[in-house]
N, CA and C of each residue as an Amber inpcrd file, in Angstrom:
protein
   360
   0.8370000  -1.1750000   0.0000000   0.0000000   0.0000000   0.0000000
   0.8870000   1.2460000   0.0000000   0.5250000   2.1280000  -0.8650000
   1.3180000   3.3420000  -1.0100000   0.8170000   4.3970000  -0.0290000
   1.7600000   5.0790000   0.6150000   1.3850000   6.1430000   1.5480000
   1.4360000   7.4770000   0.8280000   0.6360000   8.3710000   1.2790000
   0.6300000   9.6900000   0.6480000   1.8370000  10.4920000   1.1250000
   2.3460000  11.4010000   0.3120000   3.5260000  12.1640000   0.7100000
   3.1890000  13.1290000   1.8460000   4.1990000  13.4040000   2.6230000
   3.9910000  14.3230000   3.7360000   3.7890000  15.7350000   3.2100000
   2.8870000  16.4870000   3.7980000   2.6790000  17.8580000   3.3180000
   3.8840000  18.7400000   3.6450000   4.1770000  19.6310000   2.7430000
   5.2860000  20.5570000   2.9450000   4.7900000  21.6790000   3.8320000
   5.4880000  21.8820000   4.9310000   5.0720000  22.9180000   5.8720000
   5.6110000  24.2670000   5.4320000   4.7930000  25.2680000   5.6050000
   5.1970000  26.6280000   5.2590000   6.0650000  27.1730000   6.3770000
   7.2420000  27.6460000   6.0250000   8.1270000  28.2370000   7.0200000
   8.2150000  29.7310000   6.7820000   7.9940000  30.4520000   7.8360000
   8.0500000  31.8970000   7.7430000   9.5010000  32.3360000   7.6520000
   9.7890000  33.2050000   6.7430000  11.1530000  33.6540000   6.5570000
  11.4920000  34.7220000   7.5900000  12.7050000  34.6750000   8.0610000
  13.1610000  35.6360000   9.0520000  13.6480000  36.8880000   8.3310000
  12.9330000  37.9990000   8.5020000  13.2940000  39.2350000   7.8080000
  14.6230000  39.7910000   8.2980000  14.8840000  39.6480000   9.5850000
  16.1040000  40.2340000  10.1240000  17.3440000  39.5200000   9.6000000
  17.2560000  38.2100000   9.4200000  18.4410000  37.4450000   9.0570000
  18.9020000  37.7390000   7.6320000  18.0030000  37.9810000   6.7180000
  18.4210000  38.1400000   5.3360000  18.7810000  39.5710000   4.9690000
  18.4130000  40.5300000   5.7930000  18.7120000  41.9150000   5.4700000
  20.0300000  42.3360000   6.0800000  20.9690000  42.6210000   5.2460000
  22.2440000  43.1540000   5.6950000  22.4120000  44.4880000   5.0030000
  22.3730000  45.5220000   5.7840000  22.5050000  46.8550000   5.2050000
  23.8130000  47.4500000   5.6460000  24.5500000  47.8960000   4.7100000
  25.8060000  48.5590000   5.0020000  25.7260000  49.9770000   4.4500000
  26.5960000  50.8220000   4.9380000  26.6070000  52.1800000   4.4390000
  26.9550000  52.2050000   2.9620000  26.2650000  53.0190000   2.2160000
  26.5450000  53.1000000   0.7880000  27.8990000  53.7550000   0.5720000
  28.7000000  53.2400000  -0.3420000  30.0220000  53.8180000  -0.5480000
  29.9240000  55.2290000  -1.1240000  30.8310000  56.0590000  -0.6770000
  30.9360000  57.4480000  -1.1390000  29.6690000  58.2570000  -0.8770000
  28.9080000  57.8800000   0.1370000  27.7260000  58.6490000   0.5220000
  28.1180000  59.5470000   1.6820000  28.1270000  60.8380000   1.4350000
  28.5230000  61.7770000   2.4730000  27.2820000  62.4200000   3.0580000
  27.0620000  62.1880000   4.3500000  25.9140000  62.7520000   5.0610000
  26.4080000  63.8190000   6.0200000  25.6560000  64.9000000   6.1130000
  25.9470000  65.9410000   7.0820000  25.4990000  65.4560000   8.4630000
  26.0420000  66.0450000   9.5500000  25.6640000  65.5710000  10.8890000
  24.1710000  65.6600000  11.1790000  23.5070000  66.6870000  10.6520000
  22.0680000  66.7920000  10.8960000  21.2770000  65.8090000  10.0340000
  21.9040000  65.2190000   9.0050000  21.2520000  64.1840000   8.2190000
  21.4640000  62.7990000   8.8200000  22.5240000  62.6320000   9.5930000
  22.8060000  61.3420000  10.2230000  21.8930000  61.1310000  11.4210000
  21.8780000  62.0920000  12.3510000  21.0640000  61.9870000  13.5620000
  19.7230000  62.6440000  13.2850000  18.6620000  61.8460000  13.2770000
  17.3410000  62.3770000  12.9490000  16.6290000  62.9590000  14.1680000
  16.6250000  62.2030000  15.2770000  15.9790000  62.7110000  16.4890000
  16.4220000  61.8740000  17.6740000  16.3910000  62.4450000  18.8790000
  16.6740000  61.6350000  20.0680000  15.4390000  60.8260000  20.4570000
  15.6650000  59.6520000  21.0070000  14.5660000  58.8090000  21.4710000
  14.4360000  58.9940000  22.9790000  13.3840000  59.6720000  23.3940000
  13.1600000  59.9350000  24.8060000  12.0880000  58.9650000  25.2890000
  12.5240000  57.8820000  25.9170000  11.6270000  56.8680000  26.4600000
  12.0320000  56.5950000  27.9030000  11.2490000  55.7810000  28.5870000
  11.5910000  55.4400000  29.9660000  12.9040000  54.6780000  30.0250000
  13.0660000  53.7240000  29.1180000  14.2990000  52.9490000  29.0920000
  15.4870000  53.8390000  28.7270000  15.2680000  54.7660000  27.7900000
  16.3390000  55.6610000  27.3910000  16.7780000  56.5900000  28.5060000
  15.8310000  57.1200000  29.2730000  16.2010000  57.9840000  30.3960000
  16.9000000  57.1900000  31.4930000  16.5080000  55.9330000  31.6810000
  17.1920000  55.0740000  32.6540000  18.6430000  54.8560000  32.2330000
  18.8680000  54.5640000  30.9500000  20.2310000  54.3630000  30.4520000
  21.0450000  55.6500000  30.5260000  20.3990000  56.7890000  30.2970000
  21.1510000  58.0440000  30.3170000  21.5630000  58.4290000  31.7380000
  20.7200000  58.1350000  32.7250000  21.0680000  58.5100000  34.0950000
  22.0320000  57.5120000  34.7360000  21.8440000  56.2250000  34.4740000
  22.6700000  55.2170000  35.1290000  23.9260000  54.8510000  34.3540000
  23.8210000  54.7170000  33.0410000  24.9300000  54.1960000  32.2480000
  25.5540000  55.2240000  31.3100000  25.0520000  56.4430000  31.3200000
  25.5590000  57.5210000  30.4630000  25.4980000  57.1240000  28.9870000
  24.3750000  56.5080000  28.5890000  24.1530000  56.0760000  27.2090000
  22.8780000  56.7340000  26.7000000  22.9390000  57.2780000  25.5060000
  21.8040000  57.9850000  24.9200000  21.4090000  57.3050000  23.6210000
  20.0980000  57.2650000  23.3440000  19.6260000  56.5900000  22.1330000
  19.0660000  57.6200000  21.1560000  19.3360000  57.3850000  19.8740000
  18.9270000  58.2740000  18.8040000  18.3520000  57.4690000  17.6530000
  17.4330000  58.0910000  16.9020000  17.0330000  57.5280000  15.6190000
  17.9650000  58.1150000  14.5780000  18.5890000  57.2430000  13.7820000
  19.5870000  57.6950000  12.8200000  19.2010000  57.2350000  11.4220000
  19.9080000  57.7460000  10.4430000  19.6940000  57.3910000   9.0490000
  20.0340000  55.9180000   8.8350000  19.2510000  55.2390000   8.0050000
  19.4810000  53.8160000   7.7520000  20.8350000  53.5530000   7.1040000
  21.3530000  54.4990000   6.3410000  22.6190000  54.3010000   5.6280000
  23.8330000  54.7670000   6.4220000  23.6380000  55.2680000   7.6430000
  24.7490000  55.7930000   8.4290000  25.5310000  54.6500000   9.0780000
  26.8450000  54.7870000   9.0970000  27.7060000  53.8090000   9.7520000
  28.0100000  54.2760000  11.1740000  28.6580000  53.3940000  11.9500000
  28.9650000  53.7330000  13.3400000  29.9440000  54.8960000  13.4380000
  30.9060000  54.9560000  12.5470000  31.8660000  56.0600000  12.5870000
  31.2020000  57.3820000  12.2090000  30.2800000  57.3440000  11.2450000
  29.5380000  58.5620000  10.8940000  28.6770000  59.0210000  12.0570000
  28.0560000  58.0790000  12.7710000  27.2220000  58.4330000  13.9220000
  28.0770000  59.0490000  15.0180000  29.2500000  58.4870000  15.2590000
  30.1460000  58.9930000  16.2970000  30.5910000  60.4230000  15.9830000
  31.0220000  60.6760000  14.7510000  31.4680000  62.0230000  14.4070000
  30.3080000  63.0150000  14.4110000  29.1000000  62.5630000  14.0320000
  27.9440000  63.4640000  14.0390000  27.5670000  63.8640000  15.4560000
  27.5730000  62.9240000  16.3980000  27.2360000  63.2370000  17.7930000
  28.2860000  64.1660000  18.3860000  29.5560000  63.9080000  18.0910000
  30.6150000  64.7680000  18.6320000  30.5870000  66.1650000  18.0390000
  30.0850000  66.3080000  16.8060000  30.0100000  67.6440000  16.2180000
  28.7410000  68.3930000  16.6360000  27.6400000  67.6680000  16.8500000
  26.3930000  68.3280000  17.2530000  26.3830000  68.7000000  18.7300000
  26.9800000  67.8630000  19.5770000  27.0120000  68.1080000  21.0150000
  28.4710000  68.1450000  21.4720000  28.8090000  68.9530000  22.4670000
  30.2090000  69.0040000  22.9460000  30.5170000  67.8390000  23.8870000
  30.5720000  66.6200000  23.3500000  30.8020000  65.4190000  24.1590000
  31.8460000  64.5380000  23.4840000  32.3550000  63.5490000  24.2450000
  33.2750000  62.5510000  23.7180000  32.5680000  61.2000000  23.7210000
  32.4920000  60.5660000  22.5700000  31.8000000  59.2870000  22.4160000
  32.8020000  58.1610000  22.6080000  32.4430000  57.1760000  23.4620000
  33.3290000  56.0220000  23.6600000  32.9290000  54.8490000  22.7750000
  31.6240000  54.5930000  22.6210000  31.1950000  53.4780000  21.7680000
  29.8090000  53.7480000  21.2150000  29.4980000  53.0660000  20.1130000
  28.1970000  53.1910000  19.4430000  27.6870000  51.7870000  19.1530000
  26.4360000  51.5250000  19.5170000  25.7810000  50.2640000  19.1650000
  24.5600000  50.5930000  18.3210000  24.3510000  49.8430000  17.2460000
  23.2320000  50.1130000  16.3480000  22.3710000  48.8750000  16.1910000
  21.1150000  49.1160000  15.8420000  20.2010000  48.0340000  15.5080000
  19.1640000  48.5540000  14.5410000  18.7550000  47.6880000  13.6090000
  17.7120000  48.0460000  12.6560000  16.4020000  47.4930000  13.1760000
  15.4780000  48.3810000  13.4350000  14.1840000  47.9930000  13.9890000
  13.2100000  47.7990000  12.8310000  12.5910000  46.6230000  12.7170000
  11.6290000  46.4110000  11.6220000  10.3470000  47.1980000  11.8720000
   9.7490000  47.6830000  10.7820000   8.5240000  48.4580000  10.8880000
   7.3480000  47.5910000  11.3090000   6.4180000  48.1880000  12.0210000
   5.2590000  47.4530000  12.5140000   4.2030000  47.3240000  11.4250000
   3.3640000  46.3140000  11.5570000   2.2530000  46.1200000  10.6300000
   1.0660000  46.9180000  11.1630000   0.5260000  47.7770000  10.3360000
  -0.6120000  48.6170000  10.7100000  -1.6770000  48.5180000   9.6300000
  -2.9090000  48.9120000   9.9890000  -3.9850000  48.8980000   9.0000000
  -4.1960000  50.3040000   8.4660000  -4.3490000  50.3880000   7.1610000
  -4.6990000  51.6370000   6.5030000  -5.9450000  51.3730000   5.6740000
  -7.0760000  51.9350000   6.0750000  -8.3560000  51.7460000   5.3860000
  -8.6840000  50.2600000   5.2160000  -8.6210000  49.5380000   6.3150000
  -8.9200000  48.1060000   6.3790000  -8.0200000  47.2520000   5.4950000
  -6.8900000  47.7600000   5.1090000  -5.9090000  46.9840000   4.3550000
  -4.6450000  46.9190000   5.2030000  -4.0190000  45.7700000   5.2870000
  -2.7730000  45.7270000   6.0730000  -1.6570000  46.4790000   5.3630000
  -0.9570000  47.2820000   6.1180000   0.1850000  48.0260000   5.6010000
   1.3500000  47.8660000   6.5500000   2.4700000  48.4250000   6.1760000
   3.6600000  48.2660000   6.9940000   4.3910000  49.5900000   7.1130000
   4.7760000  49.9470000   8.3350000   5.5740000  51.1390000   8.5510000
   7.0200000  50.8610000   8.1360000   7.7690000  51.8790000   7.7800000
   9.1340000  51.6310000   7.3070000  10.0640000  51.2050000   8.4410000
  11.1260000  50.4840000   8.0790000  12.1620000  50.1170000   9.0390000
  12.9390000  51.3720000   9.4350000  13.5170000  51.3400000  10.6380000
  14.3070000  52.4800000  11.0850000  15.4930000  51.9770000  11.8880000
  16.4930000  52.8270000  12.0260000  17.7330000  52.4380000  12.6870000
  17.8730000  53.1910000  14.0020000  18.2270000  52.4350000  15.0320000
  18.3970000  52.9980000  16.3680000  19.8680000  52.9000000  16.7460000
  20.4000000  53.9610000  17.3400000  21.7960000  53.9630000  17.7740000
  21.8510000  54.3130000  19.2560000  22.5600000  53.4960000  20.0260000
  22.7960000  53.7640000  21.4440000  24.2430000  54.2230000  21.5650000
  24.4190000  55.4470000  22.0590000  25.7300000  56.0860000  22.1000000
  26.1870000  56.1850000  23.5480000  27.3340000  55.5910000  23.8630000
  27.9200000  55.6860000  25.1970000  28.9090000  56.8430000  25.2130000
  28.8100000  57.6550000  26.2590000  29.6650000  58.8350000  26.3650000
  30.7390000  58.6340000  27.4210000  31.7230000  59.5200000  27.3820000
  32.7710000  59.5390000  28.3960000  32.1310000  59.8260000  29.7510000
  32.7450000  59.3790000  30.8210000  32.1470000  59.4890000  32.1580000
  31.8280000  60.9020000  32.6060000  32.5640000  61.8930000  32.1040000
  32.3430000  63.2800000  32.5390000  31.3450000  64.0350000  31.6840000
  30.9810000  63.5040000  30.5300000  30.1310000  64.2250000  29.5840000
  28.6660000  63.8780000  29.7760000  27.8090000  64.8450000  29.4920000
  26.3500000  64.6670000  29.5560000  25.7160000  65.4130000  28.3850000
  24.5240000  64.9610000  27.9800000  23.7310000  65.6500000  26.9600000
  22.4250000  66.0610000  27.6270000  22.1090000  67.3430000  27.5540000
  20.8530000  67.8640000  28.1220000  19.8830000  68.1430000  26.9890000
  18.7740000  67.4080000  26.9310000  17.7870000  67.6030000  25.8890000
  16.7960000  68.7000000  26.2420000  16.5440000  68.8840000  27.5330000
  15.5000000  69.8360000  27.9260000  16.1210000  71.0030000  28.6510000
């Protein structure tokens, strides 16, 4: 007796794993084009008070060195390290149709122990 073949299961593709974005070569961004806005959240204020780390929304094509030089030129501080992550856009409904918000890049900037950034 012949058995029927096993059904092929649908596997959801991991969006984060296949997307590798690097800075475009020979793309020169001004400091105000690299840093778009500061992210003022509860977690961000906790990191800024305890760990002297500030989070910003930055351009998707910006590299860590561009982010470091932009922060040092916009604010009178010394940057020790930069960590980045690409946040995938959320799924939202627009007129009862599913849509998707764009991806954005978040940068967490650690400063020297004596330096601070005052937003307000």
